[in-house]
N, C-alpha and C positions, 0 to 999 in steps of 0.2 A: 523404550530405553533411550537415554540420551547418548548421542554419538559425539557431539561437540559440546563442551562445557566451559563456560567462563565464570569465574568466581571472584567477586570483589576486585574487578579490574579497574585500575586508575591510570590515567595518563595526563601529564601536564606539559605545556610548552612555556617555560618561564612561569609568569604569574597566571597564565591562562589554563584553567582546568578543562581539558577536552572530554575526558571520561571520568565520572565520579562514582566509583563503586558499582560497576555493571555486573549483573548476574544474568546469564542467558544459557538455556539448555535447548539444544537442537536435536530432535529425534533422527535416527538413522533413516535415510531414504526420503526425508521430507524436504519441502521447499519453505524456507523462511524469508520473509521480506522485512528489511529494516528501513523504516520510513521516518522522516522528520524534516523540519525546516533546515535551511542552510545554517551551518554552525552548530548543529545539535550534537555532532560527534559521530555520526554514522560512518563516514568515510574513514575516520581514525580507527574506529572499531574494526572495520574490514582490513585495514592495513596491519593491525595487530594480529588478527587471525592468520593473515597471509604470511606474516613473518617479516614484513618490510620494516617494521619497528617493534620494539619491545615495550611491554607495560612497565610503569614505574613500580607498581605493586600488583598483586593478584596472580591468579593461575589460569592458564588456558590448556585444555587437554582435548585430544582427538582420538576417539577409540580408547585404547589403553595407553596411548603415548602422551606424555606431558610435553607440550610444545613450549610453554613459558611459565616460569615461576619468578615473578619480578623481572629483573634485568637479565636473568639467565634464560636464554632463548635459543631454540633450535633454528638454524638458518632456513630461510625461505625455500631454498632448492632441495632441502631434505625433508620437507613436510608432506609431500605428496598431495599438494593442493593446486588445483587449476584456477587461473585468474583471467577474467575477460574484462579489460578496462573500458572506459566510457565510449571511445570511438574505435575500438578494435585494435588500434596501434599495430597494424600490419606493416611489415617492412616493404616500403614502396619499390625497392630495387629487386625484390625477389618475386618469383612466380608464386601462384597459389600453392603449387606442390611444395615448394621450398619453404613457404610460410608455415604450412601445416606440419611439415616434417622437420621444422627447425630444432626441436628438442630430441629428435630421434637420431641414433647413431647412423652416420652416412654409409657405413659398411654393413649395416644390419641386413641380412638376406631377405627379410620380409618387409623392408621399408616401403617399397612401392606399393605392395599389396595393402599394407596398413593405411597408407595415405588414401588409396582408392576407397577402402572401407569407410574411412572417416568422411570422405566426400559424400558417400551414399548415406551415411548415418545422419548428416545434417541436410539431406535432401538437395544436394547440388550435383549437377551433371559433371561426371569426371572429365568431360571434354573441356571444362574450364581450367583444368590443372595448369595449363601453359600460360594462362593469362596473368597480367599484373593487377594489383589491387585497384588501380585507377580505371580499369576496364570492367569493374563490377559495380552493381548497384549498392546502395547503402545496406540493404538487407542481406545481400550476398556477402558483403564484407564482414558483417557481424557473424554470419554462419561460418565463414572461414576462420575467424578469430576463435569461435567456439570449438571448431574442429581441432585447431592448434592446441587449445587448452585440454581437449580430450585425448590428445595423442599419447600422453604418458599415463593414461588410465588413473586419473586422480581419485582420491578418496572423498574429496570435498571440492565443490565448484563455487567460486566467488564471482559474482557479477556486479560490477560497479557502474550502475546506470547505463547498461549496454544498449538500450533502445532509444535514448533521449535524442539522438541526432536523426531519427527516422521520422517520416511524415506519419500522420495519424493512422491511416489505413494500414500501411506497411508495419507500423509499430505494433499494432494489435495482432496482426497475423504472425509476425516474427516472434513475438512474445509467446503466443500460443504454441507455435511449433517448437520453440526452445523448451517450454515447460513439458510438452509431451515427450520430447527426446530425452531430457534428463530423467523424467519419471520412468520411462521405459528402461533406461539404463540403470535405474536404482541409485543414482548419484545424489547424495545429500547436497543441497544447494542453498546458498544465501544470496539474496538480491538486495542491493542497496539502491534506493530510489527516493526522489522527492515527490513522485507522482502517486497520489493516494489511490487512484483507481487502478493503477498498475499493480500496486502492492496487494490490494484486495483481490484482484483477479488471478494473480500469479501464485500466491502462496497458500500453504496449509496453515501457516502460523505467521502472524504479523507482530512485529515489535515496534512500538512507537517511542522515539527518542525526543527528549527535550532537555536542553541545558546539560548535556553530558550524562543524563540518566535515562534508563528505560522506565517510562511512566506506566506502560501497560503492554502485556504480551498475551496473545491468545488467538483463537480462530478468527478469521476475517469477519464473519457475520456477527460474532460476539462483540468485537471491537466497534463495528459500525452501529449496531443496535443498542449496545450497552457500554458506551465509553465511560471511563472512570471519572472524567471531569469535563467541564464545558470546553476547555482549551483543546482537549483530545477530540471531542465531538466535532468541533469546528474545523480542525485540521483534516479530519477524515471525510468531510463532505458538508454540503449545505445543511444548515441547522436552524430550527425554530426553538428558541429558548423562552420559557414563560415562567413567571412567578406563579406559585399555586399554593393552595391549602389542601393538605392530604388528610384523608380519613378512610380507613378500611378498604384500601385498594382503589380509591377514587380520588381525583384531583379536581378541585373547583378553580377554574382559571378563566382567561379571556375567551376561551372557546366553549365555555360551559362546564359541565361535569363530564369528565372523561376518565377512562380506565388507565391505571398505571401498573407498572410491573413490580410494585412493592406494596404488599398488603399489610406490612408491619409498621411502616412509618406513619406518623401523624404530625400535623402542624405545618408551618410554612416550609417551603422547599422550592428548588428550581427543577423544572422538568424539561425534557427535550422531545421534540418530534422531528422526523425527517420530512422535507417538503412533499415527498411522494405519498405520505400518509394522509394527506388532506384531499378529500374528494369534493368537487364543486358540482352543484346542481342548480341550473338557472331557475329562478323563481320570479314571476311577474310581480312588479311592485305592488299592484292592487291586491295581490293574494298574500302579502306579508301579514303575519299575525303577531302583533307586538307582545302578546302574552305567551307565545310559543317558546319552548325551551331551546329550539334549534338556533344555532348561531348563524348569522347572515352577514354578508359583506358586499362590497362593490369592486368589480374588476377595474383597477386603475391603470394597469400597464400590462402588455403582453410582449414577451421576448420570444419570438419564434425561433425554435431550435431544431426543426425537423421532426424527428420521431417524438421528442419530448420537449415541451415548451415551458417556459417560466412565466408565471402570472403573479402580479402584485395585487393583493386583495386588502382593502381597507375595511375594518369591521364597522358595522352600522350601530352597534350598541353604544349609546351615549356614555354608559359607565366605563367603556373601554376606549374613550376618545383619545387618550394619551398613549395607547398601545401602538407600537410600531406596526406598519403594514406587514402582512404575512406573505412569504414567498411560497408558492404552490407549484409543484411539478405535475403536469398533466399531458397525456397523449394528445398529439396535434388534432386528431379527429374528434376529440371531445372538448376542446377549449371553448368556453362561452365567449360571446362577443365583448369587446371593450366597452366598459360602462354599464354592463349588465349587473343585475342583482343576483347573488348566488347564495345558496344554503351550503354551509361548510360541515362536512361529516368527517370525523376522525376515524381512520382505519387502524385497527390494532391498538396496542397500548403505548402510552407515553413512558419514557424512561426517566427514572428518578436517580439523579446523581448521588453517589454514596456520600453521606455526611454533608450534603449541601443544604444550606439554610438561607432563605431570603427574608430579610427583616425590613 
């Protein structure tokens, strides 16, 4: 059942259309990530949900409450929505305790107990309550900001790129901890981010924005493996795009004849593979069989990346001489030497873009 609903929401700033007829349904208790390039409209969408701005037209509702109908809008402080901005925005002159309890009545009898509970909820030592924000690490500051947002028991939590200022390792651990915390509390959450990996790992539902529109909404694995178009595919991760000829669930392309996820389509089309779908097996040059159906190439470059490395492979088939070199992702312990000849095997199925035709 949808908890948050946006219907035909539009927002313009003068001649610039920031949101162009957005429809979005967010289930209760779920985590949704809104991802897109800069200027796609994702932050504007978050601000409309929060109540910082009103849509020009369209409707926004939360539970059974209508938050906005065009310019008629419920004020932000009456919506019961928590908001964590990009860098926490803690008050530097206040202690951790006063930051967390900022929205709580100062004379409330259980105020101190509630602040301590919130510290424990975000896995921070209550001994830190007397510290100032500058005495905390980046990850600790983000947890304090989250505790402050949780203080008033919000119905919906909005996160505006809250992990972007953290280093890679801390970013991943903080993101996981926040996801677990919000999930355990049953709080519906929306994360806005420009980081594709962050969106895919954090959310139950991912919404991709482009040009003020939602171009695709769905489960993370569905969007990654079955994107609606090439632009969405490339935004969500490294992509191999190939022209192909389809027939009965198979595609004839630069990699030979490979399986595709559409058995109904036939004729020319564009197909997609992810780099990790290609498996390389070293083959001595003298053992190459020119009549074999297996596709072969030469490793021209290796980008060592630790656990997973990027390899650039040029196809050997003269008929594919004009084909761009392929990017392959391979575990470090399995990478073939630079300059070696390899046989290329495709794992799984290639994706056929809906209504795509290559002429």
